[in-house]
C-alpha positions in Angstrom: -61.0 16.3 -18.9 -64.1 18.4 -19.5 -67.3 17.4 -17.8 -69.7 15.6 -20.2 -72.5 18.0 -20.9 -75.3 15.6 -20.0 -73.6 13.9 -17.0 -75.7 15.6 -14.3 -78.9 15.0 -16.2 -78.0 11.4 -16.9 -77.5 10.6 -13.3 -80.7 12.4 -12.3 -82.6 10.0 -14.7 -81.4 7.1 -12.6 -83.0 8.2 -9.3 -85.7 6.5 -7.3 -88.8 7.8 -5.5 -86.6 9.4 -2.8 -84.3 11.1 -5.3 -81.3 8.9 -4.4 -79.4 7.5 -7.4 -80.2 3.8 -7.8 -79.0 0.8 -9.8 -82.0 1.2 -12.1 -84.2 4.2 -12.9 -87.2 4.4 -10.5 -86.0 1.7 -8.2 -86.8 1.9 -4.5 -83.6 0.3 -3.1 -81.6 0.4 0.1 -78.2 1.2 -1.5 -79.0 4.6 -2.9 -76.4 6.1 -0.6 -73.7 4.1 -2.3 -74.7 5.0 -5.8 -75.2 8.7 -4.9 -71.8 8.7 -3.2 -70.4 7.1 -6.4 -71.8 10.1 -8.2 -70.0 12.5 -5.8 -66.8 10.7 -6.5 -67.4 10.9 -10.2 -67.8 14.7 -9.9 -64.5 14.9 -8.0 -62.9 12.9 -10.8 -63.9 15.6 -13.3 -62.9 18.4 -10.9 -66.4 19.8 -10.7 -68.5 20.6 -7.6 -71.2 18.1 -7.0 -74.8 19.5 -7.4 -76.5 20.6 -4.2 -79.3 18.1 -4.7 -76.9 15.2 -4.3 -75.3 16.6 -1.2 -78.7 17.3 0.3 -79.9 13.8 -0.3 -77.0 12.3 1.5 -77.6 14.7 4.4 -81.2 13.6 4.5 -80.1 10.0 5.3 -78.5 11.0 8.6 -80.5 10.4 11.8 -80.9 13.9 13.2 -81.5 12.6 16.8 -78.3 10.5 16.6 -75.9 12.4 14.3 -73.6 9.9 12.5 -76.2 7.1 12.4 -77.3 6.6 8.8 -80.6 5.5 7.6 -81.0 3.6 4.3 -84.0 5.8 3.2 -84.5 9.4 4.4 -86.2 9.5 7.8 -87.1 5.8 7.8 -85.5 4.0 10.8 -86.8 0.6 9.7 -86.2 0.5 5.9 -84.3 -2.5 4.6 -83.2 -3.9 8.0 -80.0 -3.2 9.8 -77.2 -1.3 8.1 -74.2 -3.1 6.7 -71.0 -1.3 6.0 -71.5 -0.5 2.3 -73.5 2.7 2.6 -71.3 3.9 5.5 -68.0 3.4 3.6 -69.3 5.3 0.6 -70.9 8.0 2.7 -67.7 8.6 4.6 -65.8 9.2 1.3 -68.5 11.4 0.0 -68.3 13.4 3.3 -64.6 13.8 2.8 -65.1 15.1 -0.7 -68.0 17.4 0.3 -66.2 18.4 3.5 -69.6 18.3 5.2 -68.3 17.0 8.6 -70.0 13.6 8.3 -66.9 11.5 9.0 -66.3 13.4 12.2 -69.9 12.9 13.3 -69.7 9.2 12.4 -66.6 8.7 14.5 -68.1 10.6 17.5 -71.2 8.4 17.4 -69.1 5.2 17.1 -66.9 6.1 20.0 -69.9 7.1 22.2 -71.7 3.8 21.5 -68.8 1.4 21.5 -69.0 1.0 17.7 -72.6 -0.1 17.7 -74.4 1.0 14.5 -78.0 0.0 15.0 -80.6 1.8 12.9 -83.7 0.3 14.4 -82.7 0.4 18.0 -79.9 3.1 18.4 -77.2 2.0 20.8 -78.4 -1.6 21.3 -75.8 -4.2 20.4 -76.5 -6.8 17.8 -74.0 -8.9 15.8 -75.1 -7.2 12.6 -74.7 -3.8 14.2 -71.3 -4.4 15.8 -68.9 -2.3 13.6 -65.9 -3.2 15.8 -65.6 -6.2 13.5 -64.5 -3.8 10.8 -61.2 -2.4 12.0 -60.3 -1.3 8.4 -63.6 0.8 8.4 -62.4 2.7 11.5 -59.2 3.5 9.6 -61.2 4.6 6.6 -63.3 6.8 8.8 -60.3 8.4 10.4 -58.7 9.1 7.0 -61.9 10.7 5.8 -62.1 12.8 8.9 -58.5 14.0 8.6 -57.3 12.0 11.6 -54.2 9.9 11.8 -55.0 6.2 12.3 -52.7 4.0 14.5 -50.4 1.5 13.0 -52.6 -1.5 13.8 -55.6 0.1 12.0 -53.5 0.9 9.0 -52.1 -2.6 8.8 -55.7 -4.0 9.2 -56.8 -1.7 6.3 -54.0 -3.0 4.1 -54.7 -6.7 4.9 -58.4 -6.3 4.3 -57.8 -4.6 1.0 -55.5 -7.3 -0.2 -58.1 -9.9 0.7 -60.7 -8.0 -1.3 -58.4 -7.7 -4.2 -57.8 -11.5 -4.5 -61.5 -12.5 -4.2 -63.0 -14.2 -7.2 -64.2 -12.2 -10.1 -67.9 -12.8 -9.3 -67.4 -11.2 -5.8 -67.5 -7.7 -7.1 -69.7 -6.0 -4.5 -66.9 -5.6 -1.9 -64.5 -4.5 -4.7 -66.9 -1.7 -5.7 -67.0 -0.4 -2.1 -63.2 -0.7 -1.8 -63.0 2.0 -4.5 -64.3 4.5 -2.0 -61.7 3.3 0.6 -58.9 3.5 -1.9 -60.1 7.0 -3.0 -59.8 8.2 0.6 -56.5 6.4 1.4 -54.5 7.5 -1.6 -51.4 9.4 -0.5 -52.0 8.8 3.2 -49.4 6.1 3.8 -46.7 4.6 1.6 -47.8 1.0 2.3 -51.5 1.7 1.7 -50.5 3.3 -1.6 -48.6 0.1 -2.5 -51.6 -2.0 -1.6 -53.9 0.3 -3.8 -51.5 -0.3 -6.7 -51.7 -4.1 -6.2 -55.5 -3.8 -6.0 -55.7 -1.9 -9.2 -53.3 -4.3 -10.9 -55.6 -7.2 -9.8 -58.7 -5.4 -11.0 -57.2 -4.8 -14.5 -56.5 -8.5 -14.8 -60.1 -9.3 -13.7 -62.2 -6.6 -15.3 -60.0 -4.5 -17.6 -59.5 -1.4 -15.3 -61.3 1.4 -13.7 -64.3 2.3 -11.4 -66.7 2.1 -14.3 -65.7 -1.4 -15.3 -66.1 -2.6 -11.7 -69.6 -1.0 -11.5 -70.6 -2.5 -14.8 -69.7 -5.9 -13.6 -71.7 -5.3 -10.4 -74.7 -4.0 -12.3 -74.3 -6.7 -14.9 -74.7 -4.1 -17.6 -72.7 -1.0 -18.8 -75.6 1.4 -19.1 -75.4 2.9 -15.6 -74.0 6.5 -15.6 -71.2 5.6 -13.2 -70.1 2.8 -15.5 -70.1 5.2 -18.4 -68.5 8.3 -16.9 -65.9 6.5 -14.7 -64.7 4.1 -17.4 -61.0 3.6 -17.0 -61.0 6.1 -14.1 -59.9 5.3 -10.5 
């Protein structure tokens, strides 16, 4: 399918003060990494190279003193509190698509720190910063980095995905992030492919299909570029 002629411009209009794509034009939010990574995935869906500005913005979120650690705003260690998994999951998939080495740097940092992902105090353990709670995220990171996860990690990924698939319709945030995990996992293991198919079947029953429909439900409107250009696309 040809790339819509105004797609890049349309996404650019939905940026905030830092240039990251947001859920509303001009918004100064902490999930710009997710929405910019959505755009990277959108470019891949249309088989077009993502623009340099989008890749540069994602790179600007990485802590240069602690490669692999990810800020929520460029250069701001304290913005929006401690990091949850959303931005990381999306950034890992974007790194896989861009082939920029981020997934490998993330895994190296996680292994060095014992899976502690603390923006404000690098290396200091806190419950919110303990990513060992997310075994399926480790599997996702390995797939994005081109590694081969162990059997336990892959099973954990499948179970977590099924749990997400059968959450209620109003719990759409995790399902939107799952799209990045599915994108990276497709074709990696026969059982994860089966689980992805179950996830998509469930999403079609709840929302009508596609990345765009899920994002429209999350944004509570269908005007966002990712909702428009990824309609009926996985």
